[in-house]
N, CA, C and O of each residue as an XYZ file, in Angstrom:
348
protein
N      17.095     42.181     -7.706
C      15.898     41.671     -8.994
C      15.774     41.371    -10.051
O      16.336     41.837    -11.043
N      15.030     40.563     -9.975
C      15.407     39.235    -11.149
C      14.491     39.874    -11.843
O      13.680     40.664    -11.358
N      14.622     39.402    -13.613
C      13.462     40.083    -14.272
C      13.470     39.075    -15.307
O      14.417     38.630    -15.956
N      12.152     38.777    -15.345
C      11.583     37.360    -15.918
C      10.803     37.872    -17.275
O      10.076     38.808    -17.609
N      11.292     36.893    -17.758
C      10.059     37.084    -18.691
C       9.072     36.213    -18.380
O       9.177     35.220    -17.659
N       7.561     36.837    -19.264
C       6.382     36.164    -18.807
C       6.486     35.371    -19.995
O       7.079     35.564    -21.057
N       5.798     34.469    -19.587
C       6.279     33.538    -20.655
C       5.232     33.279    -21.740
O       5.315     33.516    -22.945
N       3.733     32.472    -20.695
C       2.658     32.746    -21.159
C       1.529     33.911    -20.716
O       1.473     34.526    -19.651
N       0.871     33.985    -21.595
C      -0.364     35.361    -21.018
C      -1.226     34.478    -20.079
O      -1.050     33.261    -20.129
N      -2.537     35.213    -18.860
C      -3.372     34.488    -18.580
C      -4.454     34.219    -19.434
O      -5.214     33.358    -18.989
N      -4.849     34.840    -20.865
C      -5.595     34.121    -21.585
C      -5.099     32.969    -22.320
O      -5.927     32.065    -22.206
N      -4.179     32.640    -22.973
C      -3.130     31.745    -23.346
C      -3.668     30.439    -22.201
O      -4.002     29.312    -22.567
N      -3.639     31.019    -20.499
C      -3.873     29.481    -19.871
C      -5.422     29.035    -20.055
O      -5.922     27.941    -20.320
N      -5.940     30.216    -19.828
C      -7.389     30.143    -19.672
C      -7.754     28.770    -21.360
O      -8.202     27.624    -21.385
N      -7.248     29.758    -22.511
C      -7.706     28.715    -23.518
C      -7.237     27.973    -23.624
O      -7.709     27.296    -24.537
N      -5.984     27.333    -22.947
C      -5.282     26.287    -22.935
C      -6.149     24.941    -22.244
O      -6.261     23.836    -22.776
N      -6.681     25.328    -21.015
C      -7.714     24.971    -19.681
C      -8.753     24.607    -20.779
O      -9.085     23.488    -21.170
N      -9.085     25.556    -21.087
C     -10.546     25.891    -22.048
C     -10.372     24.011    -23.238
O     -10.908     22.999    -22.787
N     -10.018     23.985    -23.865
C      -9.397     23.393    -25.038
C      -9.583     22.416    -24.813
O     -10.331     21.699    -25.478
N      -8.682     21.902    -23.338
C      -8.733     20.505    -22.602
C     -10.494     20.092    -22.319
O     -10.905     18.973    -22.625
N     -11.290     21.002    -21.793
C     -12.304     20.631    -21.339
C     -13.602     20.259    -22.391
O     -14.531     19.454    -22.333
N     -13.149     21.305    -23.403
C     -14.000     20.912    -24.433
C     -13.922     19.714    -24.803
O     -14.863     18.952    -24.578
N     -12.758     19.278    -25.465
C     -12.074     17.786    -25.242
C     -12.638     16.814    -24.532
O     -13.102     15.884    -25.192
N     -12.734     16.761    -23.326
C     -12.917     16.013    -22.492
C     -14.361     16.086    -22.837
O     -14.727     15.081    -23.447
N     -15.354     17.028    -22.619
C     -16.794     17.191    -22.767
C     -17.075     16.380    -24.170
O     -18.091     15.693    -24.068
N     -16.331     16.265    -25.666
C     -16.692     16.095    -27.040
C     -16.713     14.389    -26.515
O     -17.848     14.034    -26.198
N     -15.898     13.561    -26.413
C     -15.782     12.538    -25.766
C     -16.549     11.986    -25.218
O     -16.972     10.920    -25.667
N     -17.128     12.655    -23.731
C     -18.022     11.745    -23.113
C     -19.099     11.753    -24.260
O     -19.748     10.804    -24.698
N     -19.116     13.169    -24.656
C     -20.840     12.776    -25.402
C     -20.970     11.837    -26.420
O     -21.967     11.153    -26.652
N     -19.617     11.842    -27.180
C     -19.425     10.281    -28.063
C     -19.671      9.011    -27.760
O     -19.982      8.138    -28.570
N     -19.481      8.831    -26.115
C     -19.300      7.525    -25.228
C     -20.728      7.487    -25.098
O     -21.329      6.413    -25.078
N     -21.474      8.912    -24.982
C     -23.090      9.005    -24.312
C     -22.649      8.422    -22.574
O     -22.580      7.339    -21.993
N     -22.490      9.453    -22.340
C     -22.193      8.684    -20.543
C     -22.480     10.075    -19.780
O     -21.873     11.091    -20.117
N     -23.403     10.080    -18.769
C     -23.678     11.741    -18.465
C     -22.924     11.548    -17.403
O     -22.614     10.477    -16.882
N     -22.488     13.194    -16.939
C     -21.666     13.586    -16.187
C     -21.046     13.384    -15.304
O     -19.846     13.522    -15.063
N     -22.500     12.770    -14.359
C     -22.880     11.830    -13.066
C     -22.273     10.735    -13.342
O     -21.445     10.358    -12.513
N     -22.443     10.084    -14.298
C     -21.615      8.202    -14.483
C     -19.971      8.766    -14.728
O     -18.974      8.052    -14.620
N     -19.977     10.083    -15.047
C     -18.326     10.168    -15.516
C     -17.332     10.264    -14.051
O     -16.427      9.526    -13.661
N     -18.128     11.905    -13.262
C     -17.787     12.096    -11.959
C     -17.635     10.967    -11.110
O     -16.551     10.909    -10.530
N     -18.718      9.754    -10.818
C     -18.265      8.630    -10.210
C     -17.535      8.115    -10.802
O     -16.467      8.557    -10.377
N     -17.345      7.487    -11.488
C     -16.583      6.735    -12.731
C     -14.487      7.653    -12.300
O     -13.414      7.331    -12.810
N     -14.668      8.338    -11.632
C     -12.694      9.041    -11.724
C     -13.685      9.003    -10.201
O     -13.921      7.795    -10.185
N     -13.996      9.251     -9.648
C     -13.753      8.833     -8.415
C     -14.481     10.586     -7.145
O     -14.113     10.823     -5.994
N     -15.050     11.041     -7.612
C     -15.810     12.381     -7.443
C     -17.094     11.782     -6.593
O     -17.639     10.781     -7.059
N     -17.416     12.142     -5.814
C     -18.425     11.722     -4.900
C     -20.027     12.526     -5.257
O     -21.068     12.144     -4.724
N     -19.954     13.782     -6.331
C     -21.222     14.112     -7.147
C     -20.531     14.362     -9.043
O     -19.455     13.996     -9.517
N     -21.486     14.978     -9.584
C     -21.122     15.664    -10.638
C     -20.914     17.342    -10.370
O     -20.285     18.120    -11.087
N     -21.565     17.611     -9.244
C     -20.861     19.379     -9.510
C     -19.090     19.713     -9.939
O     -18.754     20.054    -11.074
N     -18.145     19.536     -8.821
C     -16.630     19.909     -9.482
C     -16.577     19.114    -10.899
O     -16.453     19.715    -11.966
N     -16.651     18.140    -10.829
C     -17.080     17.551    -12.915
C     -17.034     18.306    -13.466
O     -16.167     18.789    -14.194
N     -18.706     18.731    -13.012
C     -19.332     19.834    -14.259
C     -18.644     21.222    -14.761
O     -18.436     21.795    -15.830
N     -18.386     21.452    -13.217
C     -17.327     22.799    -13.212
C     -15.998     22.378    -13.781
O     -15.097     23.209    -13.674
N     -15.784     21.505    -14.228
C     -14.080     21.217    -14.982
C     -14.357     21.232    -16.725
O     -13.907     21.769    -17.737
N     -15.354     20.314    -16.328
C     -15.898     20.426    -17.984
C     -16.757     21.286    -18.887
O     -17.330     21.024    -19.945
N     -16.669     22.532    -18.065
C     -17.035     23.909    -18.626
C     -16.286     25.246    -18.405
O     -16.493     26.422    -18.706
N     -14.827     24.195    -17.408
C     -13.975     25.241    -17.365
C     -14.334     26.833    -16.260
O     -13.850     27.963    -16.323
N     -15.866     25.948    -14.890
C     -16.202     27.141    -14.800
C     -15.994     27.788    -13.010
O     -15.973     26.934    -12.124
N     -15.949     28.269    -12.883
C     -15.731     28.377    -11.071
C     -14.133     28.297    -10.988
O     -13.655     27.900     -9.925
N     -13.320     28.628    -11.980
C     -11.878     27.772    -11.558
C     -11.523     26.744    -10.994
O     -10.672     26.724    -10.105
N     -12.155     25.698    -11.455
C     -11.931     24.278    -11.950
C     -11.392     23.593    -13.335
O     -11.647     23.716    -14.533
N     -10.502     22.797    -12.523
C     -10.075     22.181    -14.041
C      -9.555     20.752    -13.701
O      -9.372     20.381    -12.542
N      -9.380     20.146    -14.563
C      -9.001     18.771    -14.095
C      -7.288     19.010    -14.536
O      -6.564     19.805    -15.135
N      -7.232     17.506    -13.651
C      -5.128     17.852    -13.496
C      -5.088     16.495    -14.004
O      -6.064     15.972    -14.541
N      -3.836     15.849    -13.823
C      -3.024     15.029    -14.152
C      -4.142     13.432    -14.189
O      -4.572     12.591    -14.979
N      -4.178     13.834    -12.627
C      -4.250     11.766    -12.384
C      -6.430     12.599    -13.251
O      -5.864     13.297    -14.092
N      -7.440     12.792    -13.429
C      -8.002     13.026    -13.783
C      -8.395     12.406    -15.460
O      -9.099     11.506    -15.917
N      -7.442     13.528    -16.039
C      -6.493     13.432    -17.043
C      -6.756     12.030    -17.863
O      -7.385     11.753    -18.884
N      -5.878     11.195    -16.811
C      -5.325      9.666    -16.846
C      -6.981      8.657    -16.154
O      -7.333      7.700    -16.844
N      -7.479      8.849    -15.387
C      -8.338      7.997    -15.318
C      -9.989      8.660    -17.162
O     -10.660      8.091    -18.023
N      -9.738     10.026    -16.688
C     -10.626      9.986    -17.269
C     -10.046      8.993    -19.130
O     -11.103      8.676    -19.675
N      -8.901      8.567    -19.964
C      -8.907      7.839    -20.227
C      -8.493      7.311    -20.509
O      -7.681      7.381    -21.431
N      -8.885      6.205    -19.704
C      -8.854      4.529    -19.012
C     -10.197      4.604    -19.248
O     -10.861      3.849    -19.958
N     -10.673      5.825    -18.435
C     -12.713      5.184    -18.317
C     -13.104      5.155    -20.447
O     -13.709      4.305    -21.102
N     -12.681      5.974    -20.732
C     -13.073      6.476    -22.136
C     -12.298      5.665    -23.247
O     -12.603      5.596    -24.438
N     -11.260      5.082    -22.626
C     -10.776      4.194    -23.548
C      -9.901      4.840    -24.969
O      -9.713      4.126    -25.954
N      -9.386      6.357    -24.896
C      -8.875      7.066    -25.589
C      -7.312      7.809    -25.050
O      -7.033      8.163    -23.904
N      -6.495      7.889    -26.222
C      -5.275      7.549    -25.418
C      -5.192      9.521    -25.243
O      -5.834     10.133    -26.097
N      -4.372     10.431    -24.097
C      -4.301     11.082    -23.457
C      -4.754     11.802    -24.323
O      -5.785     12.467    -24.423
N      -3.679     11.574    -25.115
C      -2.915     13.103    -25.770
C      -4.293     13.198    -26.592
O      -4.214     14.299    -27.138
N      -5.331     12.700    -26.906
C      -6.874     13.452    -27.269
C      -7.216     15.280    -26.461
O      -7.369     16.447    -26.822
N      -7.181     14.451    -25.220
C      -7.109     15.941    -24.445
C      -6.858     17.407    -24.817
O      -7.389     18.511    -24.695
N      -5.783     16.841    -25.327
C      -4.599     18.357    -25.719
C      -4.591     18.584    -27.404
O      -4.079     19.444    -28.121
N      -5.295     17.557    -27.636
C      -5.480     18.239    -29.687
C      -6.155     19.850    -29.701
O      -7.046     20.159    -28.910
N      -5.662     20.696    -30.591
C      -6.167     21.922    -30.409
C      -7.525     21.772    -31.396
O      -7.704     21.085    -32.402
N      -8.465     22.776    -30.625
C     -10.282     21.927    -31.713
C     -10.278     22.603    -32.778
O     -10.100     23.773    -32.439
N     -10.407     22.502    -34.268
C     -10.595     23.320    -35.412
C     -11.818     24.277    -34.826
O     -12.826     24.034    -34.162
N     -11.207     25.553    -35.426
C     -12.817     26.763    -35.511
C     -13.571     26.344    -36.815
O     -14.612     26.917    -37.137
């Protein structure tokens, strides 16, 4: 049996996705766009998934395709979504 090290904790993973979600929300608000407008623009049929992903609720999270589309829609570099939010 392999004895593999734990690379990251679940808390670290949750914090990672919370950070991405917070960055997406911050940029959306700066662009003065609604959740519905953004959701439809990235190919979602309603704002439900988008709202949950933006709030990291119900285990919904943005994937790389979502982030690529969001970066194009917001006209920002995709790297902005990964920047750590200062506390």
